[in-house]
C-alpha positions in Angstrom: 83.0 108.2 108.7 86.3 106.3 109.0 88.6 104.3 110.9 92.1 104.0 109.9 94.1 100.9 111.6 97.2 101.7 112.3 99.2 98.3 113.8 101.6 96.0 113.4 99.9 92.9 111.7 99.6 90.5 114.7 97.7 92.9 116.2 94.7 93.5 113.7 92.0 91.0 114.4 92.4 91.5 118.3 92.0 95.2 117.9 89.2 94.9 115.1 87.7 93.1 117.9 87.5 95.4 120.5 85.9 98.3 117.9 82.2 98.9 117.2 82.3 99.4 113.6 79.4 101.4 111.7 78.2 99.5 108.9 78.8 102.6 106.9 82.1 103.6 107.5 85.1 103.4 105.8 87.6 101.1 107.3 91.3 101.4 106.1 93.8 98.9 107.5 97.9 100.1 107.5 98.3 96.5 108.4 100.8 94.6 106.3 100.1 91.2 104.7 96.4 91.7 106.2 94.0 91.3 103.1 90.7 93.0 103.0 89.2 89.4 103.0 91.2 88.9 106.1 89.8 92.5 107.3 86.0 91.4 106.1 86.0 88.6 108.4 87.9 90.0 111.5 84.9 92.5 111.2 82.0 90.4 110.5 81.4 92.2 107.4 81.9 90.9 103.8 79.8 94.0 102.7 82.0 96.7 104.7 84.2 99.4 102.5 87.6 98.4 102.9 91.1 99.7 102.1 94.3 97.5 102.7 96.9 100.7 102.4 100.7 100.3 103.0 102.8 103.2 102.7 106.4 103.9 103.3 108.4 105.6 106.1 109.2 108.9 103.7 105.4 109.8 105.0 106.9 111.4 107.2 108.5 113.9 104.8 104.9 113.7 102.6 107.3 112.1 100.1 105.8 107.8 100.4 104.6 105.9 97.5 101.0 104.6 99.3 99.7 101.5 97.8 95.9 100.9 98.2 94.0 98.3 97.1 89.9 98.3 97.9 86.9 96.4 99.1 83.0 96.9 98.4 84.4 100.8 97.5 82.6 103.1 94.8 84.7 105.2 92.7 84.4 108.1 94.7 85.5 106.2 97.6 88.7 105.2 95.8 89.4 108.4 94.3 89.0 109.8 97.9 91.5 107.9 99.4 93.9 108.9 96.2 93.4 112.3 97.1 94.3 111.7 100.8 97.0 110.0 100.2 98.5 111.7 97.3 98.6 114.8 99.9 101.1 113.0 101.8 103.2 111.7 98.3 102.3 109.9 95.6 99.1 107.0 96.0 98.5 104.4 93.2 95.4 102.2 93.8 96.2 98.2 92.9 94.0 95.3 93.2 94.8 93.3 96.5 96.9 90.4 94.9 99.5 93.0 93.2 99.8 94.0 97.0 102.6 91.9 98.1 105.1 92.6 95.4 104.2 96.0 95.5 105.4 96.4 98.6 108.1 94.7 98.5 109.1 97.1 95.7 108.2 100.5 97.9 107.8 99.5 102.0 110.5 97.4 101.8 111.8 98.9 99.0 113.0 102.2 100.5 115.7 100.2 102.6 117.3 98.8 99.5 117.5 102.4 98.5 119.0 103.4 101.9 121.0 100.3 101.8 123.0 102.0 98.7 123.2 105.4 100.0 124.8 103.8 103.1 126.6 101.3 100.9 127.8 104.3 98.4 129.1 107.1 101.5 131.2 104.4 102.8 133.2 104.0 99.8 133.2 108.3 99.7 134.7 107.3 103.4 137.4 105.5 102.3 138.2 108.1 99.1 138.5 110.6 102.1 135.0 112.1 101.9 133.4 113.3 105.4 130.6 111.0 106.1 128.3 113.8 106.1 128.7 115.3 103.2 129.0 112.0 101.5 125.5 111.0 102.8 124.4 114.7 101.8 126.0 114.0 98.0 124.7 110.7 97.9 120.9 111.3 98.9 120.2 114.5 96.7 121.8 112.3 94.1 119.7 109.6 94.4 116.5 112.5 95.0 117.8 113.4 91.3 117.4 110.3 89.6 113.7 109.9 91.1 112.9 113.2 90.1 114.8 112.3 86.6 112.1 109.5 86.5 108.7 110.9 88.0 108.9 114.1 86.1 109.7 112.8 82.5 108.3 110.0 80.2 111.8 108.4 80.4 113.4 105.4 81.8 116.0 104.1 83.9 117.8 102.7 81.5 117.8 105.4 79.1 119.3 108.0 81.7 121.7 106.0 82.5 123.0 106.0 79.1 122.8 109.8 79.0 125.5 109.3 82.0 127.9 106.8 80.5 130.3 108.1 77.9 132.1 105.4 75.7 135.2 104.6 77.5 134.4 106.6 80.3 134.3 106.0 84.1 130.9 105.6 84.4 130.6 102.7 82.1 133.2 101.2 83.6 131.0 101.2 87.6 127.9 100.1 86.0 130.0 97.2 84.3 131.3 96.3 88.1 128.1 96.3 89.8 126.8 94.0 87.1 130.0 91.7 87.5 128.8 91.8 91.6 125.3 91.1 90.9 124.1 94.0 91.5 121.0 93.8 89.2 119.9 90.3 90.5 120.9 91.4 94.1 118.1 93.6 94.2 115.3 90.9 92.2 115.9 88.4 94.6 115.7 91.2 97.6 112.3 92.3 96.4 111.2 88.2 95.8 112.5 87.7 99.1 110.6 90.2 100.9 106.7 89.0 99.1 
């Protein structure tokens, strides 16, 4: 009923060529950068129901941000995919042309968040915090920040303003991040990953 192709992109075509795919099967590919159009070409059936799916590594913790695009799928089939992958975090249906940008933000983006955690940890070590303690502190802070956004109708800027007391220590740190190009570096990293 459903075939899930979970291989590196360069293996997609040779693996598909080895399969016998029923025309009524749902074909789901987790190969980044391989479009539904390319999948249909590899399968040799442009009427095949196809899904291009991009989770991130947090799927191992049932906390993935999973991106889904479809080709020849009914609303019921799309809902089935959303239901399955919402069980493993949060799933979102997107048009194929948005997948590259969204992949950079979520699948690549998890590495950028982890890089922030690593950097904050290193600062903590320099300030006398044990690495394991610092890692937990920062990871929980990142998790808490994410929950604020996901559980409330809010915006990061609003939540930042709640922490930044006029003349306080947080605004000094926020301004230093801006002086050092933090926002620009994140934007450039995501755009480079597309």
